Backbone of each chain as nested JSON, in Angstrom:
{
  "chains": [
    {"id": "A", "residues": [
      {"number": 1, "name": "MET", "atoms": {"N": [193.547, 67.201, 152.495], "CA": [194.113, 66.886, 153.802], "C": [193.662, 65.496, 154.247]}},
      {"number": 2, "name": "ASP", "atoms": {"N": [192.418, 65.149, 153.976], "CA": [191.911, 63.852, 154.422], "C": [192.572, 62.704, 153.682]}},
      {"number": 3, "name": "ALA", "atoms": {"N": [192.859, 62.915, 152.387], "CA": [193.391, 61.822, 151.587], "C": [194.871, 61.592, 151.824]}},
      {"number": 4, "name": "VAL", "atoms": {"N": [195.63, 62.658, 152.036], "CA": [197.092, 62.53, 152.072], "C": [197.678, 62.831, 153.449]}},
      {"number": 5, "name": "THR", "atoms": {"N": [197.258, 63.943, 154.043], "CA": [197.977, 64.454, 155.2], "C": [197.504, 63.848, 156.52]}},
      {"number": 6, "name": "TYR", "atoms": {"N": [196.205, 63.872, 156.785], "CA": [195.734, 63.423, 158.099], "C": [195.965, 61.942, 158.37]}},
      {"number": 7, "name": "PRO", "atoms": {"N": [195.903, 61.052, 157.359], "CA": [196.167, 59.637, 157.671], "C": [197.64, 59.321, 157.911]}},
      {"number": 8, "name": "THR", "atoms": {"N": [198.529, 60.288, 157.782], "CA": [199.963, 60.051, 157.97], "C": [200.275, 59.927, 159.463]}},
      {"number": 9, "name": "GLN", "atoms": {"N": [201.0, 58.868, 159.833], "CA": [201.214, 58.574, 161.248], "C": [201.868, 59.735, 161.992]}},
      {"number": 10, "name": "SER", "atoms": {"N": [202.863, 60.364, 161.381], "CA": [203.553, 61.452, 162.086], "C": [202.623, 62.64, 162.308]}},
      {"number": 11, "name": "VAL", "atoms": {"N": [201.719, 62.886, 161.37], "CA": [200.762, 63.989, 161.521], "C": [199.782, 63.681, 162.651]}},
      {"number": 12, "name": "ILE", "atoms": {"N": [199.284, 62.447, 162.682], "CA": [198.367, 62.035, 163.755], "C": [199.038, 62.248, 165.109]}},
      {"number": 13, "name": "GLU", "atoms": {"N": [200.291, 61.797, 165.206], "CA": [201.01, 61.905, 166.477], "C": [201.234, 63.367, 166.862]}},
      {"number": 14, "name": "HIS", "atoms": {"N": [201.605, 64.197, 165.896], "CA": [201.852, 65.615, 166.181], "C": [200.58, 66.293, 166.674]}},
      {"number": 15, "name": "ILE", "atoms": {"N": [199.494, 66.094, 165.958], "CA": [198.243, 66.766, 166.316], "C": [197.78, 66.32, 167.694]}},
      {"number": 16, "name": "GLU", "atoms": {"N": [197.796, 65.009, 167.93], "CA": [197.24, 64.493, 169.19], "C": [198.171, 64.726, 170.374]}},
      {"number": 17, "name": "LYS", "atoms": {"N": [199.472, 64.806, 170.126], "CA": [200.416, 65.057, 171.225], "C": [200.363, 66.515, 171.692]}},
      {"number": 18, "name": "HIS", "atoms": {"N": [200.188, 67.425, 170.73], "CA": [200.366, 68.841, 171.053], "C": [199.067, 69.636, 171.158]}},
      {"number": 19, "name": "SER", "atoms": {"N": [197.938, 69.05, 170.784], "CA": [196.703, 69.842, 170.758], "C": [195.488, 68.953, 171.006]}},
      {"number": 20, "name": "ILE", "atoms": {"N": [194.345, 69.617, 171.177], "CA": [193.061, 68.92, 171.181], "C": [192.432, 69.188, 169.809]}},
      {"number": 21, "name": "PRO", "atoms": {"N": [192.331, 68.171, 168.955], "CA": [191.849, 68.389, 167.59], "C": [190.324, 68.38, 167.491]}},
      {"number": 22, "name": "VAL", "atoms": {"N": [189.801, 69.358, 166.77], "CA": [188.349, 69.496, 166.605], "C": [188.055, 69.749, 165.127]}},
      {"number": 23, "name": "ARG", "atoms": {"N": [187.07, 69.028, 164.59], "CA": [186.654, 69.266, 163.196], "C": [185.277, 69.901, 163.194]}},
      {"number": 24, "name": "ILE", "atoms": {"N": [185.142, 70.955, 162.382], "CA": [183.897, 71.708, 162.332], "C": [183.567, 71.986, 160.86]}},
      {"number": 25, "name": "PRO", "atoms": {"N": [182.357, 71.682, 160.398], "CA": [181.993, 72.024, 159.013], "C": [182.048, 73.531, 158.797]}},
      {"number": 26, "name": "PHE", "atoms": {"N": [182.474, 73.923, 157.6], "CA": [182.709, 75.356, 157.355], "C": [181.42, 76.175, 157.409]}},
      {"number": 27, "name": "ASP", "atoms": {"N": [180.272, 75.494, 157.279], "CA": [179.01, 76.235, 157.286], "C": [178.33, 76.194, 158.667]}},
      {"number": 28, "name": "ALA", "atoms": {"N": [179.035, 75.71, 159.676], "CA": [178.493, 75.723, 161.042], "C": [178.531, 77.149, 161.593]}},
      {"number": 29, "name": "PRO", "atoms": {"N": [177.667, 77.46, 162.573], "CA": [177.668, 78.827, 163.152], "C": [179.033, 79.258, 163.689]}},
      {"number": 30, "name": "LEU", "atoms": {"N": [179.837, 78.311, 164.15], "CA": [181.152, 78.676, 164.686], "C": [182.056, 79.307, 163.626]}},
      {"number": 31, "name": "ALA", "atoms": {"N": [181.794, 79.034, 162.359], "CA": [182.625, 79.613, 161.303], "C": [182.526, 81.141, 161.309]}},
      {"number": 32, "name": "ARG", "atoms": {"N": [181.382, 81.656, 161.701], "CA": [181.231, 83.113, 161.783], "C": [182.086, 83.672, 162.922]}},
      {"number": 33, "name": "GLU", "atoms": {"N": [182.026, 82.999, 164.073], "CA": [182.809, 83.462, 165.232], "C": [184.296, 83.535, 164.904]}},
      {"number": 34, "name": "PHE", "atoms": {"N": [184.777, 82.551, 164.124], "CA": [186.212, 82.486, 163.843], "C": [186.549, 83.029, 162.447]}},
      {"number": 35, "name": "VAL", "atoms": {"N": [185.587, 83.689, 161.794], "CA": [185.797, 84.365, 160.51], "C": [186.43, 83.404, 159.488]}},
      {"number": 36, "name": "VAL", "atoms": {"N": [185.756, 82.291, 159.286], "CA": [186.223, 81.292, 158.331], "C": [185.462, 81.481, 157.018]}},
      {"number": 37, "name": "LYS", "atoms": {"N": [186.204, 81.807, 155.959], "CA": [185.593, 82.071, 154.662], "C": [186.092, 81.124, 153.584]}},
      {"number": 38, "name": "TRP", "atoms": {"N": [187.038, 80.253, 153.93], "CA": [187.624, 79.359, 152.927], "C": [188.191, 78.146, 153.644]}},
      {"number": 39, "name": "THR", "atoms": {"N": [188.247, 77.015, 152.958], "CA": [188.823, 75.814, 153.564], "C": [189.919, 75.247, 152.671]}},
      {"number": 40, "name": "PRO", "atoms": {"N": [190.858, 74.451, 153.206], "CA": [191.047, 74.179, 154.625], "C": [191.418, 75.451, 155.396]}},
      {"number": 41, "name": "ASN", "atoms": {"N": [190.94, 75.518, 156.636], "CA": [191.182, 76.668, 157.501], "C": [191.474, 76.105, 158.888]}},
      {"number": 42, "name": "LEU", "atoms": {"N": [192.727, 76.138, 159.268], "CA": [193.192, 75.49, 160.505], "C": [193.538, 76.568, 161.519]}},
      {"number": 43, "name": "LEU", "atoms": {"N": [192.946, 76.466, 162.7], "CA": [193.102, 77.513, 163.704], "C": [193.704, 76.945, 164.994]}},
      {"number": 44, "name": "PHE", "atoms": {"N": [194.552, 77.74, 165.625], "CA": [195.098, 77.403, 166.943], "C": [194.475, 78.369, 167.94]}},
      {"number": 45, "name": "VAL", "atoms": {"N": [193.729, 77.806, 168.868], "CA": [192.846, 78.573, 169.746], "C": [193.138, 78.166, 171.187]}},
      {"number": 46, "name": "ASP", "atoms": {"N": [193.047, 79.123, 172.117], "CA": [193.251, 78.773, 173.52], "C": [191.917, 78.446, 174.194]}},
      {"number": 47, "name": "THR", "atoms": {"N": [191.973, 78.167, 175.488], "CA": [190.77, 77.714, 176.182], "C": [189.778, 78.845, 176.433]}},
      {"number": 48, "name": "GLU", "atoms": {"N": [190.175, 80.084, 176.111], "CA": [189.24, 81.217, 176.175], "C": [188.679, 81.52, 174.786]}},
      {"number": 49, "name": "ARG", "atoms": {"N": [188.901, 80.631, 173.848], "CA": [188.415, 80.73, 172.46], "C": [189.13, 81.826, 171.681]}},
      {"number": 50, "name": "ALA", "atoms": {"N": [190.282, 82.268, 172.166], "CA": [191.042, 83.304, 171.456], "C": [191.929, 82.657, 170.395]}},
      {"number": 51, "name": "LEU", "atoms": {"N": [191.928, 83.251, 169.214], "CA": [192.707, 82.75, 168.083], "C": [194.141, 83.283, 168.149]}},
      {"number": 52, "name": "HIS", "atoms": {"N": [195.125, 82.396, 167.924], "CA": [196.535, 82.798, 167.969], "C": [197.283, 82.549, 166.669]}},
      {"number": 53, "name": "HIS", "atoms": {"N": [196.777, 81.647, 165.83], "CA": [197.487, 81.345, 164.58], "C": [196.497, 80.684, 163.621]}},
      {"number": 54, "name": "ARG", "atoms": {"N": [196.677, 80.995, 162.329], "CA": [195.753, 80.448, 161.329], "C": [196.552, 79.949, 160.13]}},
      {"number": 55, "name": "ILE", "atoms": {"N": [196.148, 78.805, 159.599], "CA": [196.734, 78.251, 158.38], "C": [195.607, 78.078, 157.369]}},
      {"number": 56, "name": "ILE", "atoms": {"N": [195.747, 78.669, 156.206], "CA": [194.746, 78.514, 155.149], "C": [195.377, 77.753, 153.988]}},
      {"number": 57, "name": "GLY", "atoms": {"N": [194.651, 76.76, 153.494], "CA": [195.104, 75.998, 152.334], "C": [195.71, 74.66, 152.729]}},
      {"number": 58, "name": "PHE", "atoms": {"N": [195.922, 73.838, 151.699], "CA": [196.444, 72.479, 151.895], "C": [197.927, 72.503, 152.24]}},
      {"number": 59, "name": "LEU", "atoms": {"N": [198.325, 71.646, 153.173], "CA": [199.739, 71.436, 153.467], "C": [200.032, 69.944, 153.458]}},
      {"number": 60, "name": "PRO", "atoms": {"N": [201.127, 69.52, 152.809], "CA": [201.527, 68.113, 152.873], "C": [202.087, 67.798, 154.257]}},
      {"number": 61, "name": "PRO", "atoms": {"N": [202.236, 66.503, 154.578], "CA": [202.666, 66.133, 155.936], "C": [203.955, 66.814, 156.377]}},
      {"number": 62, "name": "GLU", "atoms": {"N": [204.931, 66.901, 155.5], "CA": [206.23, 67.461, 155.911], "C": [206.141, 68.949, 156.218]}},
      {"number": 63, "name": "GLU", "atoms": {"N": [205.079, 69.606, 155.749], "CA": [204.875, 71.011, 156.087], "C": [203.888, 71.176, 157.238]}},
      {"number": 64, "name": "LEU", "atoms": {"N": [202.901, 70.282, 157.318], "CA": [201.906, 70.438, 158.39], "C": [202.516, 70.188, 159.768]}},
      {"number": 65, "name": "ASN", "atoms": {"N": [203.41, 69.214, 159.881], "CA": [203.993, 68.934, 161.204], "C": [204.683, 70.161, 161.8]}},
      {"number": 66, "name": "PRO", "atoms": {"N": [205.607, 70.814, 161.102], "CA": [206.194, 72.026, 161.68], "C": [205.19, 73.17, 161.807]}},
      {"number": 67, "name": "ALA", "atoms": {"N": [204.21, 73.224, 160.916], "CA": [203.194, 74.282, 161.02], "C": [202.373, 74.111, 162.298]}},
      {"number": 68, "name": "ILE", "atoms": {"N": [202.094, 72.873, 162.682], "CA": [201.374, 72.613, 163.936], "C": [202.207, 73.086, 165.127]}},
      {"number": 69, "name": "LEU", "atoms": {"N": [203.479, 72.747, 165.106], "CA": [204.347, 73.153, 166.227], "C": [204.455, 74.667, 166.305]}},
      {"number": 70, "name": "LEU", "atoms": {"N": [204.533, 75.327, 165.163], "CA": [204.582, 76.792, 165.157], "C": [203.299, 77.362, 165.761]}},
      {"number": 71, "name": "GLY", "atoms": {"N": [202.156, 76.824, 165.355], "CA": [200.887, 77.317, 165.886], "C": [200.782, 77.114, 167.382]}},
      {"number": 72, "name": "VAL", "atoms": {"N": [201.183, 75.947, 167.848], "CA": [201.159, 75.66, 169.291], "C": [202.138, 76.589, 170.016]}},
      {"number": 73, "name": "GLY", "atoms": {"N": [203.302, 76.782, 169.43], "CA": [204.296, 77.667, 170.038], "C": [203.797, 79.095, 170.155]}},
      {"number": 74, "name": "LYS", "atoms": {"N": [203.024, 79.541, 169.177], "CA": [202.507, 80.91, 169.228], "C": [201.421, 81.069, 170.296]}},
      {"number": 75, "name": "VAL", "atoms": {"N": [200.666, 80.018, 170.562], "CA": [199.715, 80.077, 171.678], "C": [200.493, 80.259, 172.985]}},
      {"number": 76, "name": "PHE", "atoms": {"N": [201.533, 79.45, 173.167], "CA": [202.356, 79.571, 174.385], "C": [202.987, 80.963, 174.464]}},
      {"number": 77, "name": "PHE", "atoms": {"N": [203.513, 81.438, 173.336], "CA": [204.165, 82.755, 173.308], "C": [203.18, 83.848, 173.733]}},
      {"number": 78, "name": "ASP", "atoms": {"N": [201.999, 83.824, 173.157], "CA": [201.005, 84.858, 173.469], "C": [200.583, 84.818, 174.932]}},
      {"number": 79, "name": "HIS", "atoms": {"N": [200.669, 83.641, 175.531], "CA": [200.302, 83.5, 176.945], "C": [201.471, 83.783, 177.878]}},
      {"number": 80, "name": "GLY", "atoms": {"N": [202.64, 84.111, 177.307], "CA": [203.805, 84.383, 178.14], "C": [204.448, 83.134, 178.713]}},
      {"number": 81, "name": "ASP", "atoms": {"N": [204.059, 81.969, 178.187], "CA": [204.664, 80.702, 178.616], "C": [205.897, 80.482, 177.741]}},
      {"number": 82, "name": "LEU", "atoms": {"N": [206.942, 81.227, 178.039], "CA": [208.069, 81.323, 177.117], "C": [208.891, 80.036, 177.062]}},
      {"number": 83, "name": "ASP", "atoms": {"N": [208.973, 79.3, 178.149], "CA": [209.735, 78.048, 178.107], "C": [209.075, 77.038, 177.165]}},
      {"number": 84, "name": "ARG", "atoms": {"N": [207.767, 76.923, 177.257], "CA": [207.076, 75.993, 176.344], "C": [207.105, 76.519, 174.909]}},
      {"number": 85, "name": "ALA", "atoms": {"N": [207.014, 77.833, 174.751], "CA": [207.126, 78.412, 173.4], "C": [208.481, 78.074, 172.8]}},
      {"number": 86, "name": "LEU", "atoms": {"N": [209.533, 78.276, 173.582], "CA": [210.883, 78.002, 173.074], "C": [211.056, 76.521, 172.749]}},
      {"number": 87, "name": "GLY", "atoms": {"N": [210.452, 75.654, 173.538], "CA": [210.56, 74.229, 173.258], "C": [209.992, 73.866, 171.898]}},
      {"number": 88, "name": "THR", "atoms": {"N": [208.818, 74.369, 171.591], "CA": [208.197, 74.016, 170.314], "C": [208.868, 74.753, 169.153]}},
      {"number": 89, "name": "LEU", "atoms": {"N": [209.226, 76.016, 169.377], "CA": [209.865, 76.775, 168.293], "C": [211.246, 76.21, 167.97]}},
      {"number": 90, "name": "ASN", "atoms": {"N": [211.984, 75.824, 168.992], "CA": [213.289, 75.189, 168.764], "C": [213.134, 73.921, 167.939]}},
      {"number": 91, "name": "HIS", "atoms": {"N": [212.087, 73.161, 168.234], "CA": [211.862, 71.922, 167.488], "C": [211.662, 72.219, 165.999]}},
      {"number": 92, "name": "VAL", "atoms": {"N": [210.892, 73.253, 165.701], "CA": [210.669, 73.618, 164.294], "C": [212.0, 73.988, 163.631]}},
      {"number": 93, "name": "VAL", "atoms": {"N": [212.765, 74.83, 164.316], "CA": [214.017, 75.337, 163.729], "C": [215.036, 74.214, 163.547]}},
      {"number": 94, "name": "GLU", "atoms": {"N": [215.152, 73.352, 164.548], "CA": [216.202, 72.335, 164.505], "C": [215.816, 71.106, 163.686]}},
      {"number": 95, "name": "LYS", "atoms": {"N": [214.54, 70.703, 163.762], "CA": [214.126, 69.451, 163.119], "C": [213.475, 69.659, 161.747]}},
      {"number": 96, "name": "HIS", "atoms": {"N": [213.01, 70.862, 161.477], "CA": [212.332, 71.117, 160.196], "C": [212.859, 72.401, 159.561]}},
      {"number": 97, "name": "PRO", "atoms": {"N": [214.181, 72.519, 159.399], "CA": [214.755, 73.79, 158.934], "C": [214.356, 74.159, 157.505]}},
      {"number": 98, "name": "ALA", "atoms": {"N": [213.958, 73.175, 156.705], "CA": [213.594, 73.479, 155.318], "C": [212.109, 73.784, 155.16]}},
      {"number": 99, "name": "SER", "atoms": {"N": [211.362, 73.753, 156.247], "CA": [209.915, 73.973, 156.15], "C": [209.588, 75.453, 156.018]}},
      {"number": 100, "name": "HIS", "atoms": {"N": [208.385, 75.729, 155.529], "CA": [207.942, 77.123, 155.412], "C": [207.698, 77.758, 156.783]}},
      {"number": 101, "name": "ALA", "atoms": {"N": [207.493, 76.924, 157.806], "CA": [207.264, 77.452, 159.155], "C": [208.566, 77.895, 159.818]}},
      {"number": 102, "name": "ALA", "atoms": {"N": [209.696, 77.423, 159.328], "CA": [210.96, 77.641, 160.035], "C": [211.329, 79.121, 160.196]}},
      {"number": 103, "name": "PRO", "atoms": {"N": [211.255, 79.946, 159.148], "CA": [211.655, 81.355, 159.354], "C": [210.825, 82.067, 160.419]}},
      {"number": 104, "name": "GLU", "atoms": {"N": [209.528, 81.833, 160.43], "CA": [208.694, 82.466, 161.462], "C": [209.064, 81.939, 162.844]}},
      {"number": 105, "name": "ALA", "atoms": {"N": [209.408, 80.654, 162.907], "CA": [209.834, 80.076, 164.188], "C": [211.142, 80.705, 164.658]}},
      {"number": 106, "name": "VAL", "atoms": {"N": [212.064, 80.958, 163.732], "CA": [213.319, 81.627, 164.105], "C": [213.009, 83.008, 164.678]}},
      {"number": 107, "name": "TYR", "atoms": {"N": [212.103, 83.718, 164.031], "CA": [211.741, 85.069, 164.482], "C": [211.16, 85.03, 165.906]}},
      {"number": 108, "name": "PHE", "atoms": {"N": [210.163, 84.176, 166.113], "CA": [209.513, 84.152, 167.428], "C": [210.394, 83.505, 168.497]}},
      {"number": 109, "name": "ARG", "atoms": {"N": [211.317, 82.647, 168.09], "CA": [212.292, 82.133, 169.052], "C": [213.167, 83.272, 169.563]}},
      {"number": 110, "name": "GLY", "atoms": {"N": [213.608, 84.118, 168.638], "CA": [214.419, 85.267, 169.051], "C": [213.655, 86.209, 169.963]}},
      {"number": 111, "name": "VAL", "atoms": {"N": [212.394, 86.459, 169.629], "CA": [211.586, 87.357, 170.463], "C": [211.345, 86.736, 171.838]}},
      {"number": 112, "name": "SER", "atoms": {"N": [211.102, 85.424, 171.869], "CA": [210.888, 84.739, 173.155], "C": [212.132, 84.831, 174.021]}},
      {"number": 113, "name": "GLN", "atoms": {"N": [213.293, 84.636, 173.395], "CA": [214.546, 84.732, 174.161], "C": [214.763, 86.159, 174.651]}},
      {"number": 114, "name": "TYR", "atoms": {"N": [214.42, 87.133, 173.821], "CA": [214.528, 88.537, 174.238], "C": [213.648, 88.798, 175.465]}},
      {"number": 115, "name": "LYS", "atoms": {"N": [212.412, 88.287, 175.42], "CA": [211.494, 88.515, 176.539], "C": [211.989, 87.854, 177.821]}},
      {"number": 116, "name": "LYS", "atoms": {"N": [212.7, 86.748, 177.675], "CA": [213.236, 86.07, 178.867], "C": [214.449, 86.802, 179.436]}},
      {"number": 117, "name": "THR", "atoms": {"N": [215.287, 87.359, 178.551], "CA": [216.578, 87.899, 179.0], "C": [216.624, 89.423, 179.04]}},
      {"number": 118, "name": "HIS", "atoms": {"N": [215.719, 90.069, 178.298], "CA": [215.735, 91.526, 178.14], "C": [217.048, 92.01, 177.532]}},
      {"number": 119, "name": "SER", "atoms": {"N": [217.68, 91.119, 176.787], "CA": [218.886, 91.477, 176.045], "C": [218.535, 91.507, 174.569]}},
      {"number": 120, "name": "GLY", "atoms": {"N": [219.104, 92.471, 173.839], "CA": [218.85, 92.55, 172.404], "C": [219.608, 91.515, 171.598]}},
      {"number": 121, "name": "GLU", "atoms": {"N": [220.54, 90.839, 172.232], "CA": [221.386, 89.895, 171.499], "C": [220.59, 88.794, 170.799]}},
      {"number": 122, "name": "PRO", "atoms": {"N": [219.587, 88.18, 171.445], "CA": [218.818, 87.14, 170.738], "C": [218.091, 87.668, 169.505]}},
      {"number": 123, "name": "LEU", "atoms": {"N": [217.656, 88.911, 169.542], "CA": [216.993, 89.477, 168.361], "C": [217.994, 89.626, 167.215]}},
      {"number": 124, "name": "LYS", "atoms": {"N": [219.19, 90.089, 167.549], "CA": [220.218, 90.245, 166.519], "C": [220.61, 88.889, 165.94]}},
      {"number": 125, "name": "ARG", "atoms": {"N": [220.749, 87.894, 166.825], "CA": [221.089, 86.541, 166.356], "C": [219.979, 85.985, 165.468]}},
      {"number": 126, "name": "ALA", "atoms": {"N": [218.716, 86.28, 165.816], "CA": [217.603, 85.805, 164.991], "C": [217.693, 86.406, 163.599]}},
      {"number": 127, "name": "TYR", "atoms": {"N": [217.977, 87.708, 163.523], "CA": [218.112, 88.34, 162.205], "C": [219.267, 87.716, 161.42]}},
      {"number": 128, "name": "GLU", "atoms": {"N": [220.383, 87.511, 162.078], "CA": [221.547, 86.948, 161.371], "C": [221.257, 85.536, 160.873]}},
      {"number": 129, "name": "LYS", "atoms": {"N": [220.545, 84.763, 161.678], "CA": [220.152, 83.414, 161.252], "C": [219.189, 83.487, 160.057]}},
      {"number": 130, "name": "LEU", "atoms": {"N": [218.238, 84.391, 160.133], "CA": [217.28, 84.536, 159.04], "C": [217.985, 84.985, 157.762]}},
      {"number": 131, "name": "LYS", "atoms": {"N": [218.882, 85.947, 157.886], "CA": [219.584, 86.463, 156.71], "C": [220.429, 85.377, 156.055]}},
      {"number": 132, "name": "ALA", "atoms": {"N": [221.052, 84.555, 156.886], "CA": [221.927, 83.515, 156.348], "C": [221.141, 82.347, 155.746]}},
      {"number": 133, "name": "ALA", "atoms": {"N": [220.079, 81.936, 156.443], "CA": [219.383, 80.701, 156.045], "C": [218.149, 80.956, 155.176]}},
      {"number": 134, "name": "TYR", "atoms": {"N": [217.516, 82.116, 155.359], "CA": [216.247, 82.382, 154.661], "C": [216.252, 83.819, 154.113]}},
      {"number": 135, "name": "PRO", "atoms": {"N": [217.195, 84.137, 153.225], "CA": [217.349, 85.533, 152.8], "C": [216.125, 86.105, 152.096]}},
      {"number": 136, "name": "GLU", "atoms": {"N": [215.296, 85.242, 151.493], "CA": [214.136, 85.735, 150.756], "C": [212.863, 85.752, 151.599]}},
      {"number": 137, "name": "SER", "atoms": {"N": [212.942, 85.313, 152.834], "CA": [211.736, 85.237, 153.665], "C": [211.265, 86.625, 154.103]}},
      {"number": 138, "name": "GLU", "atoms": {"N": [209.943, 86.764, 154.192], "CA": [209.399, 88.026, 154.725], "C": [209.829, 88.228, 156.17]}},
      {"number": 139, "name": "TRP", "atoms": {"N": [210.108, 87.124, 156.898], "CA": [210.505, 87.24, 158.299], "C": [211.904, 87.823, 158.433]}},
      {"number": 140, "name": "THR", "atoms": {"N": [212.719, 87.643, 157.399], "CA": [214.034, 88.292, 157.387], "C": [213.849, 89.804, 157.276]}},
      {"number": 141, "name": "LYS", "atoms": {"N": [212.926, 90.225, 156.443], "CA": [212.648, 91.661, 156.317], "C": [212.072, 92.215, 157.616]}},
      {"number": 142, "name": "ARG", "atoms": {"N": [211.176, 91.453, 158.249], "CA": [210.563, 91.935, 159.497], "C": [211.595, 92.077, 160.622]}},
      {"number": 143, "name": "ALA", "atoms": {"N": [212.633, 91.236, 160.55], "CA": [213.662, 91.268, 161.605], "C": [214.792, 92.237, 161.277]}},
      {"number": 144, "name": "ALA", "atoms": {"N": [214.776, 92.832, 160.094], "CA": [215.916, 93.647, 159.642], "C": [216.333, 94.741, 160.633]}},
      {"number": 145, "name": "PRO", "atoms": {"N": [215.395, 95.416, 161.317], "CA": [215.848, 96.46, 162.266], "C": [216.731, 95.923, 163.381]}},
      {"number": 146, "name": "TYR", "atoms": {"N": [216.649, 94.618, 163.673], "CA": [217.426, 94.066, 164.783], "C": [218.916, 93.969, 164.434]}},
      {"number": 147, "name": "ARG", "atoms": {"N": [219.25, 94.145, 163.151], "CA": [220.673, 94.111, 162.781], "C": [221.425, 95.269, 163.434]}},
      {"number": 148, "name": "LEU", "atoms": {"N": [220.717, 96.299, 163.844], "CA": [221.346, 97.483, 164.42], "C": [221.58, 97.361, 165.93]}},
      {"number": 149, "name": "LEU", "atoms": {"N": [221.059, 96.292, 166.514], "CA": [221.194, 96.144, 167.975], "C": [222.616, 95.769, 168.37]}}
    ]},
    {"id": "B", "residues": [
      {"number": 1, "name": "MET", "atoms": {"N": [191.501, 52.814, 157.675], "CA": [192.584, 53.795, 157.609], "C": [192.559, 54.658, 158.869]}},
      {"number": 2, "name": "LYS", "atoms": {"N": [193.656, 54.672, 159.602], "CA": [193.712, 55.452, 160.837], "C": [193.849, 56.941, 160.507]}},
      {"number": 3, "name": "THR", "atoms": {"N": [193.175, 57.76, 161.265], "CA": [193.36, 59.197, 161.098], "C": [193.259, 59.853, 162.471]}},
      {"number": 4, "name": "VAL", "atoms": {"N": [193.246, 61.16, 162.479], "CA": [193.233, 61.902, 163.738], "C": [191.93, 61.62, 164.503]}},
      {"number": 5, "name": "ALA", "atoms": {"N": [192.03, 61.524, 165.833], "CA": [190.838, 61.308, 166.668], "C": [190.161, 62.649, 166.935]}},
      {"number": 6, "name": "TRP", "atoms": {"N": [189.393, 63.094, 165.965], "CA": [188.772, 64.409, 166.052], "C": [187.659, 64.454, 167.083]}},
      {"number": 7, "name": "MET", "atoms": {"N": [187.527, 65.583, 167.777], "CA": [186.331, 65.867, 168.542], "C": [185.442, 66.75, 167.665]}},
      {"number": 8, "name": "GLU", "atoms": {"N": [184.161, 66.781, 167.973], "CA": [183.242, 67.585, 167.154], "C": [182.503, 68.643, 167.961]}},
      {"number": 9, "name": "ASP", "atoms": {"N": [182.522, 68.501, 169.279], "CA": [181.821, 69.453, 170.15], "C": [182.855, 70.406, 170.756]}},
      {"number": 10, "name": "LEU", "atoms": {"N": [182.793, 71.675, 170.384], "CA": [183.816, 72.619, 170.837], "C": [183.812, 72.786, 172.344]}},
      {"number": 11, "name": "ASP", "atoms": {"N": [182.646, 72.808, 172.965], "CA": [182.612, 72.992, 174.416], "C": [183.284, 71.823, 175.141]}},
      {"number": 12, "name": "LYS", "atoms": {"N": [183.017, 70.611, 174.674], "CA": [183.688, 69.441, 175.264], "C": [185.194, 69.519, 175.026]}},
      {"number": 13, "name": "ALA", "atoms": {"N": [185.562, 69.953, 173.836], "CA": [186.988, 70.054, 173.503], "C": [187.675, 71.102, 174.372]}},
      {"number": 14, "name": "LEU", "atoms": {"N": [186.978, 72.195, 174.662], "CA": [187.553, 73.222, 175.53], "C": [187.827, 72.656, 176.922]}},
      {"number": 15, "name": "GLY", "atoms": {"N": [186.904, 71.848, 177.425], "CA": [187.112, 71.207, 178.72], "C": [188.313, 70.269, 178.684]}},
      {"number": 16, "name": "GLU", "atoms": {"N": [188.427, 69.527, 177.606], "CA": [189.566, 68.609, 177.459], "C": [190.876, 69.397, 177.367]}},
      {"number": 17, "name": "ALA", "atoms": {"N": [190.828, 70.523, 176.671], "CA": [192.029, 71.365, 176.533], "C": [192.473, 71.886, 177.9]}},
      {"number": 18, "name": "ARG", "atoms": {"N": [191.518, 72.272, 178.729], "CA": [191.858, 72.749, 180.079], "C": [192.456, 71.611, 180.904]}},
      {"number": 19, "name": "ASN", "atoms": {"N": [191.835, 70.441, 180.805], "CA": [192.32, 69.297, 181.589], "C": [193.735, 68.9, 181.195]}},
      {"number": 20, "name": "GLN", "atoms": {"N": [194.014, 68.957, 179.894], "CA": [195.319, 68.495, 179.402], "C": [196.312, 69.641, 179.215]}},
      {"number": 21, "name": "ASP", "atoms": {"N": [195.875, 70.873, 179.472], "CA": [196.747, 72.045, 179.315], "C": [197.346, 72.104, 177.911]}},
      {"number": 22, "name": "LYS", "atoms": {"N": [196.445, 71.999, 176.923], "CA": [196.868, 72.057, 175.518], "C": [195.994, 73.061, 174.774]}},
      {"number": 23, "name": "PRO", "atoms": {"N": [196.502, 73.639, 173.7], "CA": [195.646, 74.465, 172.843], "C": [194.734, 73.602, 171.979]}},
      {"number": 24, "name": "LEU", "atoms": {"N": [193.75, 74.252, 171.375], "CA": [192.868, 73.546, 170.445], "C": [193.345, 73.749, 169.022]}},
      {"number": 25, "name": "PHE", "atoms": {"N": [193.196, 72.702, 168.236], "CA": [193.493, 72.741, 166.807], "C": [192.161, 72.562, 166.093]}},
      {"number": 26, "name": "LEU", "atoms": {"N": [191.629, 73.644, 165.549], "CA": [190.326, 73.599, 164.894], "C": [190.512, 73.465, 163.385]}},
      {"number": 27, "name": "ASP", "atoms": {"N": [189.901, 72.446, 162.812], "CA": [189.931, 72.27, 161.361], "C": [188.532, 72.541, 160.821]}},
      {"number": 28, "name": "PHE", "atoms": {"N": [188.34, 73.699, 160.213], "CA": [187.099, 73.979, 159.513], "C": [187.218, 73.373, 158.121]}},
      {"number": 29, "name": "PHE", "atoms": {"N": [186.329, 72.448, 157.802], "CA": [186.455, 71.707, 156.55], "C": [185.161, 71.793, 155.76]}},
      {"number": 30, "name": "ASN", "atoms": {"N": [185.303, 71.5, 154.479], "CA": [184.148, 71.449, 153.575], "C": [183.715, 70.005, 153.436]}},
      {"number": 31, "name": "PRO", "atoms": {"N": [182.553, 69.647, 154.01], "CA": [182.142, 68.243, 153.947], "C": [181.736, 67.812, 152.533]}},
      {"number": 32, "name": "GLY", "atoms": {"N": [181.734, 68.768, 151.61], "CA": [181.412, 68.416, 150.218], "C": [179.939, 68.445, 150.041]}}
    ]}
  ]
}
């Protein structure tokens, strides 16, 4: 990550625009609190120190940027800040559709829209989008029950 | 070589996160 990904301008901008970045050695006491057993281990945490998303392993810049937005979006989602969640998740889906983060973003975008509207239609649309664009994704399988809505 | 402006003190970072209304991005790394 240090040699290839972090020095990339778009990665720097993404991390600093959307989060407060902190580096911690894996053998520091905090690694126990956050159950870190392997590196790279990237965590999205709120101001109460609660963990909302974790990325393990190396990601190149084109994958880390959408992965950061997904992690930030999941913090917003878990806090019920659905407008901000939708903003970041939409960005992943629309601007990084070929990324590994995109199917999960489609799933949580649909759930966020459902929570805002209390209509099952966004869940069904999320499944249809996943089936069409990411048929092999685990998120397509997770959304499969929504086809019946 | 420019890279991310990392913080190293979690408590300070938590305060900054509250001030800026942003989540924290924690990178646990192997210093080698």
